[in-house]
C-alpha positions in Angstrom: 0.0 0.0 0.0 2.9 2.3 0.5 3.2 3.0 -3.2 -0.2 4.6 -3.5 0.1 7.1 -0.7 1.9 10.4 -0.6 2.1 13.1 2.0 2.0 16.4 0.1 -0.8 18.7 1.2 -3.0 19.6 -1.8 -5.3 22.6 -2.3 -8.9 21.4 -1.5 -10.9 24.3 -2.9 -11.5 26.1 0.4 -11.2 29.6 -1.0 -13.8 32.3 -1.8 -11.8 33.3 -4.8 -11.8 29.8 -6.2 -15.5 29.4 -5.6 -16.2 32.7 -7.4 -14.2 31.6 -10.4 -15.9 28.2 -10.4 -19.3 29.9 -10.5 -18.3 31.9 -13.6 -17.0 28.7 -15.3 -20.3 26.9 -14.5 -22.3 29.7 -16.2 -20.0 29.7 -19.2 -20.3 25.9 -19.6 -24.1 25.8 -19.2 -24.5 28.5 -21.8 -22.2 26.9 -24.3 -23.9 23.5 -23.9 -27.2 25.0 -25.2 -25.4 26.9 -28.0 -23.2 24.0 -29.2 -25.8 21.2 -29.0 -28.2 23.3 -31.0 -25.5 24.0 -33.6 -24.4 20.4 -33.6 -27.8 19.2 -34.5 -28.2 22.0 -37.2 -24.8 21.2 -38.7 -25.1 17.4 -38.3 -21.7 17.4 -36.6 -20.8 14.6 -34.2 -17.7 16.5 -33.0 -19.8 19.5 -32.0 -22.4 17.3 -30.2 -19.6 15.5 -28.4 -18.1 18.8 -27.3 -21.5 20.1 -26.2 -22.0 17.0 -24.1 -18.7 17.8 -22.5 -19.9 21.3 -21.6 -23.0 19.8 -20.0 -21.0 17.3 -18.0 -18.6 20.0 -16.9 -21.4 22.3 -15.7 -22.9 19.4 -13.6 -19.7 18.2 -12.2 -18.4 21.7 -11.3 -21.6 22.2 -9.3 -20.8 18.9 -7.5 -17.2 20.2 -6.9 -18.7 23.3 -5.3 -21.0 21.3 -3.1 -18.2 19.2 -1.6 -15.6 21.9 -1.0 -14.5 21.7 2.7 -16.3 18.3 3.1 -14.6 15.1 4.3 -12.1 13.3 2.2 -14.6 10.5 1.6 -17.2 13.0 0.2 -14.6 14.7 -2.0 -13.2 11.5 -3.4 -16.7 10.2 -3.9 -17.4 13.4 -6.0 -14.2 12.9 -8.0 -15.1 9.2 -8.6 -18.6 10.2 -9.8 -17.0 12.7 -12.2 -14.5 10.1 -13.4 -17.2 7.6 -14.1 -19.3 10.3 -15.8 -16.4 11.0 -18.2 -16.0 7.3 -18.8 -19.7 7.0 -19.8 -19.4 10.1 -22.0 -16.4 8.6 -23.8 -18.3 5.4 -24.4 -21.3 7.3 -25.6 -19.2 9.3 -28.1 -17.5 6.1 -29.3 -20.9 4.4 -29.8 -22.6 7.3 -31.6 -19.5 7.8 -33.8 -19.6 4.2 -34.9 -23.3 4.7 -35.7 -22.5 7.7 -37.8 -19.9 5.7 -39.7 -22.8 3.8 -41.2 -25.1 6.7 -41.4 -22.9 9.6 -42.2 -24.0 12.8 -43.8 -21.6 15.6 -44.5 -21.6 18.2 -41.6 -21.9 21.9 -42.3 -18.3 23.1 -42.1 -19.1 26.8 -41.6 -21.3 26.3 -38.6 -18.7 23.9 -37.1 -16.0 26.4 -37.5 -17.9 29.4 -36.1 -19.3 27.6 -33.1 -16.1 25.8 -32.5 -14.2 29.1 -32.4 -16.7 30.6 -29.9 -16.4 27.5 -27.7 -12.6 27.8 -27.8 -12.8 31.4 -26.6 -15.1 30.3 -23.8 -12.8 27.5 -22.7 -9.7 29.6 -22.9 -11.4 32.0 -20.5 -12.3 29.1 -18.2 -8.7 27.7 -18.3 -7.3 31.1 -17.5 -9.5 31.3 -14.5 -8.6 27.9 -13.2 -5.0 27.3 -14.2 -3.5 28.4 -10.8 -5.6 25.6 -9.2 -4.6 22.7 -11.5 -2.5 20.8 -8.9 -5.2 20.5 -6.2 -6.8 17.4 -4.7 -8.7 14.9 -6.9 -11.9 17.0 -6.7 -10.1 20.3 -7.7 -7.9 18.6 -10.3 -10.9 17.0 -12.0 -12.2 20.5 -12.6 -8.9 21.5 -14.3 -8.8 18.4 -16.4 -12.3 18.9 -17.7 -11.6 22.5 -18.6 -8.3 21.5 -20.3 -10.2 18.8 -22.2 -12.7 21.3 -23.5 -10.0 23.6 -24.9 -8.3 20.7 -26.6 -11.6 19.5 -27.9 -12.4 22.9 -29.4 -9.1 23.1 -31.3 -9.9 19.6 -32.6 -13.4 20.7 -33.7 -11.8 23.6 -35.7 -9.5 21.1 -37.4 -12.5 18.9 -38.1 -14.3 21.8 -39.7 -11.3 22.6 -41.9 -11.1 18.9 -42.8 -14.8 18.7 -43.7 -14.5 21.8 -45.8 -11.4 20.5 -47.6 -12.6 17.0 -48.2 -16.4 17.5 -48.5 -16.8 14.3 -46.4 -17.8 13.6 -42.8 -14.7 11.6 -42.0 -12.7 14.4 -40.3 -15.7 15.1 -38.0 -15.9 11.4 -37.0 -12.1 11.1 -36.5 -12.1 14.1 -34.2 -15.1 12.8 -32.2 -13.2 9.5 -31.7 -10.1 11.5 -30.5 -12.3 13.4 -28.0 -13.8 10.1 -26.8 -10.2 8.8 -26.1 -9.5 12.1 -24.2 -12.6 11.6 -22.0 -11.5 8.0 -21.2 -8.0 9.1 -20.4 -9.1 11.8 -18.0 -11.6 9.5 -16.4 -8.8 7.0 -15.5 -6.6 9.9 -14.2 -9.4 11.2 -11.9 -10.5 7.8 -10.6 -6.8 6.9 -10.0 -6.1 10.0 -8.0 -9.3 9.8 -6.0 -8.6 6.1 -5.0 -5.0 7.1 -4.1 -6.2 9.9 -1.8 -8.7 7.6 -0.2 -5.9 5.0 0.3 -3.7 7.7 1.9 -6.4 8.6 4.3 -7.1 5.0 5.3 -3.4 4.3 5.9 -3.0 7.5 7.9 -5.9 6.6 10.1 -4.5 3.1 10.7 -1.1 4.6 11.6 -2.7 6.7 14.3 -4.5 3.8 16.0 
């Protein structure tokens, strides 16, 4: 068990400034979910819809992060585990829906993809700039950073997908980017779950040492 437990104190989110920034990021994510999901349906873009789903998941999980700030390590790690498994489910959903689109693939509207993808990128860059100083916190805080980072990467990928759709007049660039985003969701899910379990392990071992 020694290999899973460290002793460095990590930021747990107990800061009025952090909470204010998190509220702003929640509002940005909720707004962009509505905008991007609507645009994704209009443009028939799997990549836009995957990114919109990420915005929705972020808004929900950031709210959970706020609710457990200052709570026990069990509550905070439970929240992080919930977020990790939510990312896992999103990744699997994107994989499945992308496979479906392979066999039922129309050509997305590149112009809408590019315009909305750029707007989403600006939104996420704002979120990243608000949260970057808190990127090395505990599992609950770190999961917020990873979700925001994923969004920014996803937006850049959507812009490349729009360019690819425009250049090839096919839907394949859109499907490829959606698949890459699904892999990113899964990777972050494993990171969040792994850190949450390690922090829980550390707490259990520390409690045993004091007995």
